[in-house]
N, C-alpha and C positions, 0 to 999 in steps of 0.2 A: 416741375419735372425732376425726376431722380435718376442720376447716372450711377450705375454700379460698375465696379472694377473687380474682376475675378482673375488674378494672375495665373492660376493653375486650374482651369475648368476641367470638366470630365463628361464623358458619356456614361451614364449609369445604367447598367442592366441588372434587373432584379428578377430572380427565378424563385418561384414558389415550389418547395419540395416537401414530400411527406416527412422525411428525416434525412439527416446528413450522415452517410455511412462511408467511411474512408475506404478507398480501394474498390468500391462498387460502382456499377452504372446506375446513375440516379435519373429518373424520368421526372421532368418538371411538370407540375399541374397548371402552371400559369407563368406568364412572363410579361415584363413591361420595360420600356426604355425611356429614360428621362434625361434632360440636360442637367448637369450637376455642378456643384460649387456653391460656396456660401453667397457670393455676390449674385450669382444666377438665381438662387432661391429668393433673395431680396427682390430682384426684378420680377420674378414670378408672383410674389405676394403683392407688389405694387400694381402689377397689371390686373391681378384678380380684384383689386379694389377699384378698377376702372381708371387708374391714373397712368399718365405717360411715363415710360421709363426707357432708358437706353443702356444696353449691356455692352461694356467694353471688355474684350477678352481676346487673348491670343488663341488662334485656331489653326490647326494643321491636319492634313491628311483626310481620309474618309470619315473618321470619327468627328473631326472638327466640322466638316460639312453637315453631318447629321445634327450636331448640337445647334448650329445656326438654323437649320430647317425646323427643328423642334421649338426653338424660341420664337421664330417667326409665326409658327402655327398658334402660339399662345398670345399673339399680339404684342410681342416685345421687339423693339427696334434693336438691331445688332450692329455694333461698330467693331468689326473684326480686325485683328492685327495678324496678318499672315505670318506663320512661322514654318520653318523647315521640318521640324519634328512633328509627329502625329500627336494630336490631343489624346490624353490618357483615357482608357476605358476601365471603369471600375465594375466589379461584380458583387452583387449581394445575394446570398442564399437565405431565403426566409422559410423556416421550418413551420410545420403546422402548429407546434406548441408555442410559437411566438419568438423563438430564438432566431436572431439575425447574425449571420456570419458575413463579414465584408472583406473583400480583397481589393485594396486600393493600389493602383499602379503609380509609379513615381512621376510620370509625365515627362514632357520634352525638356531639354536643356536650352534655355534661350541664349542667343548670341548677344553681344553688346549692341549690335545694330537693331535687333528685335526688341531689346530692352528700351532703347531710346524711342523706337517707334511706338511702343506701348505708352510711354510717358507722354509723348506728343499727341497721341490720339485722345488720351484723357484730357489734356489741356484744351484741345479743339472742342471736345464735347462739353466742357465745363461752362461754356459761354451762356447757355440757356438753363443751366441746372440750378435748382434750389438747394440740392444736396448732392454730394458725391459720396457714395458708400463704398469703401475699399475693404474687401473681405477675404479671409482665408489665408492659407499658408502660401509661401513663396515657392515658385518652381526652382529647379536647378538652374544656376546661372545668375540668379538675382541675389545680391548680398542682403543681409538683414537691414541695411540702411536704405533699401529701395523705397520702402513706404515713407520714410522720412523725406526723401527727395520728392516723392509724389505729393505729400502734404505741403511742402514748401512751394512747389510749382502751382498747386491748386490755389493756395492762399494768394500768391502773386496775381492770379487771374481773378481773384475776388470771390472764389467759391468756398462754401462750407464743407468740411470733411467729417464724415463719420467713419471710424476705423474699428474693424472687428478682426483682430488677429491676436497673436500671443507670443510669449517668449522674447527672444532678442529683437525681433522685428517690432513688437509693441514698444519695448523700452527705448529703442533707437528713435522711434517716431515721436515719442513724447516731447523731445526737445524742440520740435517744430510746432508744438501747441495745437494738436488736432481739436476741432470743435467738440467732438464727441468720441469717446471710446466705449466699447461694449464688451467687456469681459464676462465670462461666466464665473462661478465661484472658484473653480479649480484654476482658471487663468489668472484670476485676481490674487489668489494665494501665491501662485508662482511669481507674479510680478513683484510682490512685496517680500517674498522669501520666508513666509511663515504660514502655518495652518490657520484656517478660519473655522471657528467652532460655533459662533453666534452671529446674529444679525449685526450686533455692535462691532464685532471684529471686521465684518465686511464694510461697515461704514468707515471705520478707521483706515482700512486699506484703500477704499475709494478716495478718501481725502488725501492719502499719500500720493496717489496717481495724479491728483490735481496739483499737488505741490511740485510734481515732476514735470508738469506741463499740460496735462489734459484740462480743457475748459469744463467739460461735463463728463460724468461717468454714469452710464446706465449699466448696472450690474444685474445679471440674471442669477437668482439663487435657487434655481430648479423649482421643485414643488412648493417651496416656501414663498416665492414671489419675486419681486424685482425692486431694486433700489435706484433712486435717481439722486445724484449728488452734484450740485453745481453752484454757480455764483449766487443764485437766488435762494438757496437753501437745500434741504434734503427731504425726500418723501419715500414712503414705502407703500407698495401696492401688492395685492394678492387677489386671487380668484379661485373658488373651489371648483375642482374638476372631478366628476364622478368616475369616469373611466378613461384611462390613457391608452390610446390605440397605437400611437407612434410619436416619438419625440424627434424624428428626423426633420430638420429644417425649422423646428419650433423657434429657436433663437433668431434665425434669419427672418421669420415671420414677425417676431417681436420688434426687431429693428425696423422693418418696413412699416409696421404700425406706428412706431414712434415718429418716424420721419414724415409719414403721410399726415399726421396730426400736427405738424409744424416743427417737431424736433425740439420742444422746449416746454418745461413746466409740468404740473400734475396731470393736465388733460392729455398730453402726449404720453405720459407714463401709463395712464389708464388705457389708452389705445394700444400701447405695446403689450400690456398684460392680457387684454382681450384677444389680441391676435395670437399671442403665444398659447393661451388657453384653448382657443379654437383649433389651432394647428395640431395639438397633441390628441385631439379627439377625432382627427381625420386619419385615413389610412395612408401608409407610406410617406411620401414627401408632398402630398397634396397640400396646396396653399389655400387658406380660408378666404372666402369672399364676404361681402357685407352681410349676407344672409346667415353666415355662421357665427357672427359676433354677438356677444352678450355683454355690453358695457355695463348694464345694471348689476351684473354679478361681480363687478370689480370694486374692491374697496381701496381707496387711496387715503393715506394719512400722513401728516407731518409729525405725528407722535410715534416715532420709530421704536418698535419693540426690541431695544438693544440687547436685552437679556434672553431673547428667544433663541433656543438652541436649533441650529440648522438640521433639517431632516437628513441631509447628506453633507456632513462636514467636509470641507476641502482640505486635503492633506498638504 
């Protein structure tokens, strides 16, 4: 069972519009509403694979109630932490030419009591968990050290932690030795303080994160593939994708695929890449199920192409 923690979830509303014209009345041609947040997406991908998952998240107001209802409809158990502020509502405007404009609200500010309640709920849910996936940015009211405290408490409870965040929150958490961190190339470059131009640069940066405390690093390099660097060695995996429809939630789907497959070694890396490749070929934030996966299309190697130039170098 996989527990996910999303400190700043959202209710995501997407409107399809012919074009975006400032100052004009725009009539939408379609709309949808989804529960949002990186941890929420991981739970959605785990549920799509037919596995049990519990989503821990602070929820408040009418938007929070809708998020809980939408998750329940997808077969996801919800462990809500009631908060006084309303869960944020995000808006995405999808134009006919594929351009996506997003408006993300800041979300509620959590009180010290709500912060402690969130930590305690994670501890309670960790008893039966194979993994706890902690994902996304922190809401107002939580210090960058909050994830570090969560990792420490989870480890005391005997749980394994996968962490997908960035910036000061990631660096602060490394001192508590999370079992897995999952940066993308840009987040990896930010963590080590220098640009990444090649796969070899990414390998060196991942090794530095391990020196800082991460036990294993699963790094997404966008269209180039993914790296896995841990105690047992390093591997590189990739899969060819003909058409990319949407990359929303692809990294979250990859993390789910890695954890579903055991969270260790080249077979889990292959599952991560297969899930990510499937996700980008689906519309919006739709999470792939078993029928969408093509493990045969994934190549995994211990002979890492260190001189390969990244398609999208990380500044």
